[in-house]
N, CA, C and O of each residue as an XYZ file, in Angstrom:
780
protein
N      32.604    -20.707    -39.275
C      31.508    -19.517    -39.603
C      30.609    -19.079    -39.384
O      30.395    -17.981    -38.871
N      29.585    -20.204    -39.886
C      27.933    -19.970    -38.930
C      27.582    -19.886    -37.879
O      26.722    -19.098    -37.486
N      28.377    -20.946    -37.003
C      28.297    -20.490    -36.082
C      28.650    -19.445    -34.920
O      28.240    -19.582    -33.768
N      29.367    -18.502    -35.305
C      30.224    -17.438    -35.489
C      29.094    -16.512    -36.007
O      28.388    -16.069    -35.101
N      28.872    -16.249    -36.854
C      27.811    -15.737    -37.214
C      26.379    -15.439    -36.506
O      25.691    -14.431    -36.349
N      26.235    -17.194    -36.055
C      24.892    -17.061    -35.021
C      24.823    -16.717    -33.671
O      23.791    -16.761    -33.002
N      26.097    -16.319    -33.208
C      26.547    -16.175    -32.155
C      25.903    -14.817    -32.157
O      24.706    -14.700    -31.896
N      26.959    -13.394    -32.556
C      26.772    -12.262    -32.841
C      25.601    -12.178    -33.674
O      25.405    -11.020    -34.042
N      25.040    -12.730    -33.956
C      22.422    -12.374    -34.429
C      22.151    -12.491    -32.825
O      21.438    -11.790    -32.107
N      22.987    -13.651    -32.502
C      21.740    -13.708    -30.928
C      22.190    -13.025    -30.179
O      21.359    -12.994    -29.272
N      23.459    -12.060    -29.768
C      23.833    -11.051    -29.114
C      23.146     -9.976    -29.202
O      22.470     -9.621    -28.236
N      23.175     -9.192    -30.446
C      22.730     -8.944    -31.342
C      21.360     -8.096    -31.013
O      21.012     -6.926    -30.855
N      20.776     -9.476    -31.008
C      19.147     -9.559    -30.805
C      18.446     -9.449    -29.388
O      17.423     -8.852    -29.050
N      19.462    -10.333    -28.576
C      19.282     -9.617    -26.867
C      20.025     -8.484    -26.408
O      19.833     -8.074    -25.264
N      20.851     -7.931    -27.166
C      21.095     -6.520    -26.581
C      19.793     -5.609    -26.518
O      19.511     -4.845    -25.595
N      19.071     -5.829    -27.646
C      18.531     -4.939    -28.715
C      16.987     -4.918    -27.149
O      16.363     -4.210    -26.360
N      17.244     -6.621    -27.788
C      15.701     -6.002    -26.429
C      16.055     -5.905    -25.445
O      15.388     -5.273    -24.626
N      17.225     -6.475    -25.113
C      17.886     -5.870    -23.443
C      17.361     -3.908    -23.151
O      17.026     -3.163    -22.230
N      17.596     -3.874    -24.611
C      17.991     -2.161    -24.322
C      16.483     -1.230    -24.625
O      16.154     -0.069    -24.379
N      15.923     -2.188    -25.164
C      14.556     -1.758    -24.892
C      13.103     -1.651    -23.647
O      12.033     -1.067    -23.477
N      13.953     -2.607    -23.054
C      13.371     -2.802    -21.426
C      13.786     -1.574    -20.707
O      12.880     -0.907    -20.207
N      14.930     -1.194    -20.583
C      15.388      0.087    -19.472
C      15.163      0.889    -20.137
O      15.356      1.300    -21.281
N      14.532      1.170    -18.935
C      13.998      3.500    -18.577
C      14.638      3.379    -18.220
O      15.178      2.538    -17.501
N      14.944      4.994    -18.995
C      15.965      5.593    -17.952
C      15.472      6.912    -17.385
O      14.890      7.804    -18.001
N      15.873      6.869    -15.852
C      15.272      7.712    -15.248
C      16.264      8.912    -14.892
O      17.418      8.809    -14.475
N      15.416     10.270    -15.200
C      15.717     11.549    -15.414
C      15.985     11.849    -13.609
O      17.100     12.141    -13.178
N      14.885     11.727    -12.809
C      14.460     12.441    -11.739
C      13.883     11.402    -11.221
O      14.060     10.270    -11.670
N      12.821     11.779     -9.811
C      12.155     10.489     -9.050
C      10.955     10.683    -10.125
O      10.474     11.660    -10.699
N      10.668      9.124    -10.125
C       9.199      8.795    -10.255
C       8.271      9.697    -10.669
O       8.343     10.730    -10.003
N       7.328      9.717    -11.602
C       6.294     10.794    -11.199
C       5.099      9.563    -10.175
O       5.316      8.368     -9.975
N       3.812     10.430     -9.669
C       3.107     10.150     -8.619
C       2.595      8.507    -10.116
O       3.006      7.347    -10.086
N       1.751      9.080    -11.034
C       1.411      7.731    -11.706
C       2.229      7.185    -11.451
O       2.003      6.469    -10.476
N       3.665      7.068    -12.022
C       4.997      6.064    -12.035
C       4.773      5.393    -11.036
O       4.497      4.232    -11.336
N       4.762      5.682     -9.518
C       4.877      4.929     -8.715
C       3.708      4.846     -8.571
O       3.772      3.700     -8.126
N       2.397      5.111     -8.550
C       1.386      4.021     -8.109
C       1.357      2.901     -9.134
O       1.388      1.785     -8.616
N       1.291      2.929    -10.802
C       1.386      2.019    -11.567
C       2.272      1.111    -11.471
O       1.952      0.052    -12.012
N       3.952      1.160    -10.642
C       4.824      0.062     -9.981
C       3.875     -0.049     -8.679
O       4.918     -0.298     -8.073
N       2.940     -0.098     -7.732
C       2.523     -0.571     -6.788
C       1.404     -1.559     -7.166
O       1.107     -2.717     -6.870
N       0.831     -0.407     -8.094
C      -0.133     -1.971     -9.199
C       0.488     -3.213     -8.962
O       0.310     -4.031     -8.060
N       1.619     -3.209    -10.401
C       2.321     -4.248    -10.680
C       2.938     -5.506    -10.099
O       3.208     -6.586    -10.623
N       3.147     -4.842     -8.298
C       3.534     -5.644     -7.895
C       2.846     -6.690     -7.032
O       3.030     -7.866     -6.721
N       1.824     -5.560     -6.748
C       0.535     -6.062     -5.842
C      -0.003     -7.104     -6.999
O      -0.462     -8.150     -6.539
N      -0.014     -6.980     -8.344
C      -0.596     -8.085     -8.866
C       0.216     -9.053     -8.759
O      -0.018    -10.140     -8.232
N       1.423     -8.617     -9.364
C       2.704     -9.884     -8.809
C       2.526    -10.455     -7.982
O       2.079    -11.563     -8.280
N       2.713    -10.193     -6.389
C       1.813    -10.490     -5.153
C       0.482    -11.191     -5.393
O       0.397    -12.252     -4.774
N      -0.517    -10.892     -6.089
C      -1.691    -12.128     -5.257
C      -1.319    -13.103     -6.294
O      -1.566    -14.300     -6.151
N      -0.696    -12.598     -7.400
C      -0.650    -13.793     -8.466
C       0.799    -14.943     -8.311
O       1.127    -15.737     -9.192
N       1.451    -14.782     -7.077
C       2.117    -15.663     -6.160
C       1.412    -16.445     -5.397
O       1.353    -17.675     -5.384
N       0.681    -15.372     -4.521
C      -0.234    -15.743     -3.726
C      -0.747    -17.265     -3.903
O      -0.545    -18.330     -3.319
N      -1.688    -16.727     -5.261
C      -2.413    -17.627     -5.190
C      -2.726    -19.159     -5.961
O      -3.653    -19.892     -6.303
N      -0.993    -19.038     -5.958
C      -0.846    -19.741     -6.790
C       0.596    -21.326     -5.466
O       0.802    -22.525     -5.650
N       0.951    -20.690     -4.747
C       1.212    -21.589     -3.251
C      -0.164    -21.666     -3.083
O      -0.805    -22.041     -4.065
N      -0.878    -21.346     -1.870
C      -2.182    -21.687     -2.067
C      -2.899    -22.794     -2.636
O      -3.568    -23.544     -1.926
N      -2.785    -22.954     -4.024
C      -3.181    -23.937     -4.687
C      -2.356    -25.617     -4.643
O      -2.961    -26.687     -4.721
N      -1.313    -25.498     -4.544
C      -0.335    -25.814     -4.111
C       0.043    -27.258     -3.292
O       0.821    -28.201     -3.438
N      -1.053    -26.803     -2.294
C      -0.844    -27.233     -1.027
C      -1.712    -27.862     -0.418
O      -2.778    -27.601     -0.975
N      -1.932    -28.801      0.718
C      -2.607    -29.218      1.203
C      -3.840    -28.620      2.403
O      -3.474    -27.780      3.226
N      -4.694    -28.919      2.408
C      -5.806    -27.569      3.438
C      -4.721    -27.634      5.224
O      -4.739    -26.527      5.761
N      -4.061    -28.505      5.884
C      -3.162    -27.936      7.358
C      -2.281    -26.566      6.520
O      -2.213    -25.445      7.025
N      -1.850    -26.814      5.593
C      -0.457    -26.220      5.215
C      -1.069    -24.657      4.799
O      -0.646    -23.510      4.942
N      -1.994    -25.121      4.354
C      -3.135    -24.108      3.732
C      -3.343    -22.605      4.465
O      -3.290    -21.377      4.385
N      -3.613    -23.757      5.213
C      -4.638    -22.626      6.389
C      -3.270    -22.371      7.512
O      -3.649    -21.906      8.587
N      -1.623    -22.630      7.399
C      -0.442    -21.929      8.147
C      -0.519    -21.564      7.406
O      -1.745    -21.674      7.403
N      -0.304    -21.052      6.425
C       0.477    -20.170      4.968
C      -0.506    -18.834      5.784
O      -0.026    -18.098      6.646
N      -2.264    -18.732      5.168
C      -2.683    -17.981      5.758
C      -3.064    -17.314      7.239
O      -3.313    -16.108      7.224
N      -3.123    -17.973      8.443
C      -2.472    -17.446      9.425
C      -0.900    -16.690      9.042
O      -1.049    -15.549      8.606
N      -0.164    -16.923      9.091
C       0.977    -16.448      9.191
C       0.768    -15.389      8.142
O       1.124    -14.211      8.179
N       0.069    -16.090      7.126
C       0.397    -14.196      6.282
C      -0.703    -13.067      7.196
O      -0.628    -11.852      7.375
N      -1.196    -13.571      7.418
C      -2.667    -12.158      8.379
C      -1.567    -11.845      9.672
O      -1.617    -10.720     10.170
N      -0.462    -12.956     10.277
C       0.321    -12.313     11.784
C       0.916    -11.192     11.030
O       0.744    -10.020     11.364
N       1.770    -11.639      9.786
C       2.669    -10.799      9.060
C       2.784     -9.141      8.775
O       3.439     -8.108      8.920
N       1.364     -9.902      8.150
C       0.369     -8.272      7.371
C      -0.024     -7.675      8.724
O       0.315     -6.495      8.637
N      -0.277     -7.771      9.288
C      -0.973     -7.475     10.707
C       0.501     -6.761     11.626
O       0.642     -5.548     11.777
N       0.970     -7.260     11.879
C       2.778     -7.046     12.546
C       3.018     -5.835     11.829
O       3.118     -4.747     12.396
N       3.106     -5.982     10.703
C       3.728     -4.712      9.714
C       2.952     -3.814      9.463
O       3.508     -3.055      8.669
N       1.649     -3.370      9.780
C       0.068     -2.316      9.905
C       0.842     -1.855     11.335
O       1.136     -0.672     11.506
N       1.073     -2.639     12.104
C       0.862     -2.071     14.031
C       2.564     -0.943     13.462
O       2.677      0.275     13.594
N       3.470     -1.783     12.945
C       4.960     -0.515     12.632
C       4.488      0.259     12.175
O       4.726      1.264     12.845
N       3.618      0.594     10.986
C       3.321      1.611     10.118
C       2.844      2.488     11.233
O       3.455      3.525     11.493
N       1.832      2.139     11.875
C       0.674      2.596     12.641
C       1.880      3.558     14.382
O       1.453      4.479     15.079
N       3.359      2.836     14.538
C       3.911      3.330     15.269
C       4.740      4.337     15.056
O       5.102      5.213     15.841
N       5.194      4.053     13.262
C       5.836      5.382     13.210
C       4.861      6.979     12.477
O       5.169      8.118     12.127
N       3.184      5.866     12.583
C       2.636      7.504     12.498
C       2.581      7.888     13.545
O       2.445      9.081     13.817
N       2.685      6.831     14.503
C       2.218      8.022     16.290
C       3.336      8.544     16.263
O       3.275      9.637     16.825
N       4.648      8.249     15.777
C       5.893      9.359     16.153
C       5.780     10.448     15.239
O       6.246     11.561     15.486
N       5.338     10.237     14.475
C       4.923     11.370     12.986
C       4.351     12.697     14.099
O       4.589     13.860     14.423
N       3.310     11.375     14.409
C       2.438     12.995     14.841
C       3.000     13.182     16.059
O       2.826     14.373     16.313
N       3.590     12.652     16.971
C       4.059     13.213     18.461
C       5.066     14.121     18.062
O       5.598     14.561     19.082
N       5.638     14.666     16.903
C       6.890     14.956     16.614
C       5.850     16.974     15.908
O       6.035     18.182     16.062
N       5.245     16.411     15.466
C       4.841     17.210     14.484
C       4.219     18.436     16.025
O       4.432     19.626     16.253
N       3.422     17.367     16.762
C       2.868     18.515     17.627
C       3.501     18.899     18.287
O       2.983     19.847     18.877
N       4.792     18.627     18.689
C       6.004     19.196     19.930
C       6.553     20.830     19.004
O       6.796     21.980     19.370
N       6.553     20.134     17.751
C       7.268     21.527     16.286
C       6.313     22.356     16.326
O       6.573     23.545     16.143
N       4.422     21.762     16.676
C       3.705     22.857     16.549
C       3.293     23.739     17.721
O       2.792     24.862     17.675
N       3.663     22.870     18.963
C       3.499     23.185     20.467
C       1.704     22.639     20.818
O       1.341     22.507     21.988
N       0.952     22.432     19.904
C       0.359     22.004     20.376
C      -0.614     20.822     19.348
O      -0.080     20.304     18.368
N      -2.162     20.483     19.754
C      -2.396     19.296     19.277
C      -2.640     18.923     18.082
O      -3.020     19.877     17.403
N      -2.588     17.875     17.474
C      -2.724     17.855     15.922
C      -4.121     17.077     15.751
O      -3.933     15.883     15.982
N      -5.211     17.304     15.485
C      -6.464     16.461     15.496
C      -6.124     15.062     14.414
O      -5.191     15.135     13.615
N      -7.065     13.721     14.516
C      -7.195     13.137     14.077
C      -7.586     13.066     12.667
O      -7.267     12.183     11.870
N      -8.422     14.250     12.419
C      -8.429     13.996     11.114
C      -7.846     15.086     10.049
O      -8.314     15.270      8.925
N      -6.793     15.735     10.590
C      -6.127     16.235     10.139
C      -4.845     14.646      9.351
O      -4.603     14.268      8.205
N      -4.404     14.222     10.659
C      -2.963     13.063     10.598
C      -3.651     12.282      9.207
O      -2.899     11.861      8.328
N      -5.263     12.121      9.088
C      -5.514     11.452      8.232
C      -4.900     11.552      6.917
O      -4.182     10.875      6.181
N      -5.627     12.958      6.936
C      -5.142     13.179      5.719
C      -3.878     13.240      5.195
O      -3.626     13.149      3.994
N      -2.896     13.428      6.272
C      -1.535     13.200      5.666
C      -1.133     11.599      5.627
O      -0.386     10.998      4.855
N      -1.794     11.205      6.581
C      -1.390      9.639      6.265
C      -2.156      8.987      4.935
O      -1.877      7.799      4.772
N      -2.955      9.483      4.081
C      -4.158      9.340      2.943
C      -2.662      9.722      2.153
O      -1.817      8.843      1.985
N      -2.466     11.028      1.731
C      -1.204     11.643      1.383
C       0.407     10.836      0.711
O       1.185     10.728     -0.237
N       0.097     10.483      1.961
C       1.443      9.585      2.010
C       1.635      8.302      1.558
O       2.613      7.879      0.942
N       0.484      7.605      1.952
C       0.161      6.182      1.230
C      -0.722      6.272     -0.216
O      -1.307      5.238     -0.536
N      -0.831      7.269     -0.971
C      -1.446      7.638     -1.961
C      -0.731      6.326     -3.035
O      -1.221      5.251     -3.382
N       0.393      6.851     -3.303
C       1.525      5.531     -4.060
C       1.219      4.565     -3.685
O       0.852      3.951     -4.686
N       1.106      3.947     -2.840
C       0.953      2.542     -2.372
C      -0.092      1.955     -1.950
O      -0.095      0.790     -1.551
N      -1.417      2.950     -2.011
C      -2.926      1.658     -2.015
C      -2.563      0.818     -2.379
O      -2.177     -0.037     -1.582
N      -2.481      0.586     -3.797
C      -2.887     -0.310     -4.767
C      -2.411     -1.779     -4.183
O      -2.938     -2.885     -4.299
N      -1.352     -1.407     -3.593
C       0.079     -2.188     -2.694
C      -1.258     -2.876     -1.304
O      -1.892     -3.929     -1.375
N      -1.288     -2.154     -0.533
C      -2.152     -2.331      0.446
C      -3.144     -2.278      0.060
O      -3.777     -1.540      0.815
N      -4.074     -2.810     -1.127
C      -5.506     -3.146     -1.499
C      -4.947     -4.748     -1.975
O      -5.630     -5.767     -1.869
N      -4.066     -4.708     -2.316
C      -3.394     -6.108     -2.407
C      -2.852     -7.272     -1.829
O      -2.842     -8.458     -2.156
N      -2.194     -6.315     -0.438
C      -2.453     -7.232      1.028
C      -3.463     -7.598      1.620
O      -3.524     -8.665      2.231
N      -4.742     -6.476      1.494
C      -5.977     -6.814      1.676
C      -6.666     -8.241      0.968
O      -7.196     -9.211      1.510
N      -6.454     -7.974     -0.255
C      -7.236     -9.100     -1.459
C      -6.483    -10.479     -1.467
O      -6.923    -11.557     -1.865
N      -5.115    -10.170     -0.879
C      -5.023    -11.734     -0.202
C      -5.468    -11.972      0.905
O      -6.558    -12.442      0.580
N      -5.443    -12.010      2.279
C      -5.857    -12.140      3.572
C      -6.886    -12.736      2.951
O      -6.809    -13.965      2.977
N      -8.038    -12.191      2.274
C      -9.386    -12.753      2.072
C      -9.343    -14.299      1.041
O      -9.885    -15.403      1.090
N      -8.377    -13.603      0.154
C      -8.585    -14.996     -0.934
C      -8.063    -16.015     -0.223
O      -8.673    -17.084     -0.223
N      -6.458    -15.835      0.745
C      -6.417    -17.069      1.751
C      -6.948    -17.224      2.789
O      -6.194    -17.854      3.531
N      -8.161    -16.902      3.403
C      -9.278    -17.057      4.166
C     -10.449    -17.700      3.476
O     -11.141    -18.532      4.062
N     -10.680    -17.324      2.240
C     -11.944    -18.040      1.028
C     -11.323    -19.656      0.706
O     -11.941    -20.716      0.798
N      -9.671    -19.400      0.237
C      -8.896    -20.688      0.360
C      -9.592    -21.945      0.789
O     -10.023    -22.970      0.261
N      -9.499    -21.340      2.138
C      -9.008    -22.791      3.551
C     -10.679    -22.647      3.516
O     -11.207    -23.424      2.720
N     -11.394    -21.959      4.096
C     -13.000    -22.624      4.101
C     -13.361    -23.018      2.723
O     -14.334    -23.772      2.701
N     -12.885    -22.741      1.622
C     -13.250    -23.871      0.375
C     -13.125    -25.200      0.270
O     -13.735    -26.070     -0.352
N     -12.070    -25.180      1.117
C     -11.081    -26.748      1.625
C     -12.518    -27.930      2.107
O     -12.749    -29.067      1.697
N     -13.324    -27.014      3.188
C     -13.808    -27.577      3.341
C     -14.005    -28.948      4.510
O     -14.950    -29.653      4.865
N     -12.355    -28.833      4.888
C     -11.377    -29.283      5.950
C     -11.498    -29.361      7.079
O     -11.464    -30.398      7.741
N     -11.691    -28.032      7.544
C     -11.800    -27.301      8.981
C     -12.955    -27.350      9.405
O     -13.482    -26.873      8.400
N     -14.122    -27.615     10.349
C     -14.954    -27.454     11.561
C     -15.347    -25.948     11.424
O     -14.587    -25.026     11.127
N     -16.501    -25.888     11.662
C     -17.086    -25.094     12.375
C     -16.601    -23.670     13.383
O     -16.703    -22.495     13.031
N     -16.162    -24.082     14.461
C     -15.046    -23.365     15.513
C     -14.428    -23.154     14.685
O     -14.508    -21.987     14.303
N     -13.342    -24.185     13.804
C     -11.958    -23.800     13.435
C     -12.378    -22.772     12.383
O     -11.542    -21.869     12.409
N     -12.990    -22.616     11.790
C     -13.436    -21.939     11.055
C     -14.140    -20.243     11.506
O     -13.680    -19.206     11.029
N     -14.875    -20.268     12.129
C     -15.186    -18.697     13.204
C     -13.644    -18.296     13.850
O     -13.324    -17.126     14.058
N     -12.913    -19.243     14.079
C     -11.307    -18.740     14.492
C     -10.924    -17.888     13.772
O     -10.517    -16.802     14.184
N     -10.964    -18.120     12.926
C      -9.870    -17.836     11.248
C     -10.637    -16.469     10.876
O     -10.143    -15.392     10.540
N     -11.941    -16.815     11.029
C     -12.770    -15.382     10.427
C     -12.956    -14.581     11.948
O     -13.781    -13.670     11.884
N     -12.387    -14.753     13.163
C     -12.040    -13.930     14.117
C     -10.894    -12.925     13.742
O     -10.852    -11.709     13.929
N      -9.786    -13.939     13.039
C      -8.661    -13.484     12.994
C      -8.573    -12.243     11.554
O      -8.132    -11.100     11.675
N      -8.950    -12.667     10.646
C      -8.970    -11.873      9.552
C      -9.984    -10.417      9.965
O      -9.618     -9.296      9.610
N     -10.942    -10.584     10.548
C     -11.937     -9.785     10.782
C     -10.900     -8.005     11.290
O     -10.900     -6.872     10.809
N      -9.961     -8.858     12.795
C      -9.453     -7.967     13.844
C      -8.408     -7.453     12.684
O      -8.007     -6.289     12.693
N      -7.981     -8.434     11.647
C      -7.212     -7.705     10.588
C      -7.591     -6.385     10.176
O      -7.055     -5.288     10.336
N      -8.606     -6.742      9.628
C      -9.500     -5.564      8.466
C      -9.508     -4.147      9.670
O      -9.273     -3.054      9.156
N      -9.784     -4.167     11.305
C     -10.177     -3.888     12.006
C      -8.548     -3.161     11.790
O      -8.068     -2.689     10.759
N      -8.197     -3.228     12.580
C      -6.258     -3.033     12.691
C      -5.575     -2.058     11.482
O      -4.683     -1.253     11.750
N      -6.093     -2.233     10.175
C      -6.063     -1.864      8.876
C      -6.470     -0.527      8.936
O      -5.846      0.422      8.461
N      -8.449     -0.440     10.049
C      -8.921      0.753      9.545
C      -7.940      1.387     10.588
O      -7.041      2.166     10.272
N      -8.202      0.980     11.841
C      -7.705      2.047     13.054
C      -6.411      2.656     12.659
O      -6.149      3.823     12.948
N      -5.568      1.863     11.980
C      -4.050      2.529     11.721
C      -4.097      3.462     10.818
O      -3.599      4.555     11.088
N      -4.802      3.198      9.347
C      -4.595      4.315      8.268
C      -6.261      5.415      8.469
O      -6.465      6.534      7.998
N      -6.947      4.783      9.099
C      -8.036      5.776      9.257
C      -8.156      6.512     11.282
O      -9.028      6.198     12.093
N      -7.157      7.332     11.485
C      -7.264      7.416     12.943
C      -8.664      7.965     13.003
O      -9.271      8.501     12.076
N      -9.056      7.768     14.143
C     -10.817      8.879     14.245
C     -10.271      9.372     15.961
O     -11.004     10.172     16.541
N      -9.092      8.902     16.643
C      -8.344      9.146     18.515
C      -7.463      9.709     18.428
O      -6.796      9.540     17.408
N      -7.023     10.624     19.401
C      -6.367     11.622     19.768
C      -4.836     10.527     19.573
O      -4.936      9.350     19.226
N      -3.573     11.170     19.857
C      -2.268     10.798     19.888
C      -2.343     10.126     20.392
O      -1.872      9.105     19.892
N      -3.039      9.941     21.992
C      -1.735      9.106     22.997
C      -3.058      8.308     22.995
O      -2.772      7.138     23.252
N      -4.543      8.472     22.791
C      -5.535      7.215     22.541
C      -4.893      6.436     21.087
O      -5.140      5.235     20.975
N      -4.322      6.912     20.317
C      -3.874      5.856     19.171
C      -2.927      5.078     19.495
O      -2.797      3.918     19.105
N      -2.195      5.683     20.241
C      -1.029      4.764     20.269
C      -1.085      3.710     21.358
O      -0.410      2.682     21.290
N      -2.116      4.055     22.623
C      -2.413      3.092     23.462
C      -2.769      1.611     22.906
O      -2.346      0.471     23.099
N      -4.295      2.553     21.699
C      -5.116      1.107     20.581
C      -3.871      0.819     20.085
O      -3.412      0.294     21.099
N      -3.084      0.776     19.376
C      -1.888     -0.009     18.993
C      -1.477     -1.290     19.294
O      -1.221     -2.282     18.612
N      -1.470     -0.899     21.129
C      -0.676     -1.829     21.968
C      -1.732     -2.755     21.872
O      -1.476     -3.959     21.908
N      -3.203     -2.234     21.722
C      -4.379     -3.121     22.260
C      -4.518     -3.768     20.992
O      -5.435     -4.547     21.254
N      -4.114     -4.043     19.348
C      -4.607     -4.587     18.551
C      -3.491     -5.234     18.509
O      -3.663     -6.440     18.336
N      -2.201     -4.844     18.616
C      -1.516     -6.463     18.759
C      -1.309     -7.879     19.288
O      -0.843     -8.943     18.880
N      -2.192     -7.114     21.005
C      -2.332     -7.811     21.955
C      -3.577     -8.656     21.668
O      -3.644     -9.792     22.138
N      -4.517     -8.178     20.954
C      -5.842     -8.920     20.798
C      -4.901     -9.818     19.278
O      -5.157    -11.019     19.368
N      -4.035     -9.556     18.124
C      -3.792     -9.718     17.349
C      -3.266    -10.806     18.088
O      -4.169    -11.625     18.262
N      -2.319    -11.131     18.541
C      -1.270    -12.473     19.255
C      -2.685    -13.521     19.977
O      -2.721    -14.695     19.607
N      -3.345    -13.218     20.581
C      -4.235    -13.609     21.307
C      -4.918    -14.650     20.098
O      -4.880    -15.880     20.059
N      -5.622    -13.581     19.031
C      -6.382    -14.567     18.933
C      -6.029    -15.959     17.869
O      -6.693    -16.989     17.745
N      -4.896    -15.611     17.258
C      -3.517    -16.282     16.475
C      -3.468    -17.310     17.034
O      -3.826    -18.298     16.392
N      -2.893    -17.532     18.793
C      -2.691    -17.862     19.346
C      -3.993    -19.140     19.463
O      -3.999    -20.366     19.354
N      -4.733    -18.387     19.661
C      -6.304    -19.626     20.067
C      -6.351    -20.193     18.554
O      -6.367    -21.421     18.630
N      -6.378    -19.780     17.258
C      -6.024    -20.361     16.053
C      -4.944    -21.571     16.092
O      -5.138    -22.643     15.520
N      -3.976    -21.312     16.714
C      -2.586    -22.157     16.381
C      -3.056    -23.338     17.279
O      -2.923    -24.455     16.777
N      -3.768    -23.236     18.961
C      -3.919    -24.171     19.120
C      -5.069    -25.417     19.294
O      -5.113    -26.558     19.753
N      -6.156    -24.238     18.482
C      -6.692    -25.413     17.891
C      -6.890    -25.813     16.905
O      -8.036    -26.159     16.615
N      -5.727    -25.934     15.898
C      -5.647    -26.343     14.773
C      -4.638    -28.056     15.587
O      -4.404    -29.070     14.929
N      -4.360    -27.908     16.658
C      -3.697    -28.904     17.475
C      -4.362    -30.711     16.705
O      -3.894    -31.827     16.477
N      -5.952    -29.833     16.539
C      -7.220    -30.817     16.864
C      -7.015    -31.726     15.308
O      -7.672    -32.708     14.963
N      -5.993    -31.103     14.603
C      -6.359    -31.862     13.119
C      -4.940    -32.421     13.005
O      -4.624    -33.109     12.034
């Protein structure tokens, strides 16, 4: 009898706690809610990233950071290709060129709620690079290659999300940014064979 009461009380407590955590949405999330979700996701990702990096030795740390820069940079290039496609469709629809200044405004409005998440990715890149350097395991040449890769990532972020070129030049630049990222990553990977 006491066991049955305990189970019923436990289930009631769990049900009440579970229901209090449920948010009922009656429509699409507001911009404020979407931004808050992005902030929470960004904080969670940064915390997980720091935890994972702190658990591994310098060679694995370097591998993880290089892979993260590669994948996040590739994501930016994919976003850039989507922007270029929408830009092209917009120009076809209007029958005239859309200036880069106008596209910057369009991009800013469309990524506004995801800005905290984008900033989290940038913070994760910087944190990873600093964690690798803090180990003092790699020599100056290797660190220089890592910094070149990181600086190229920063350049990619800026040129994808804040275009100052016309559409055709923007599209061509995406290809150049991708090739340069692959070249720098490959050089770093080859250099790491020395360790």
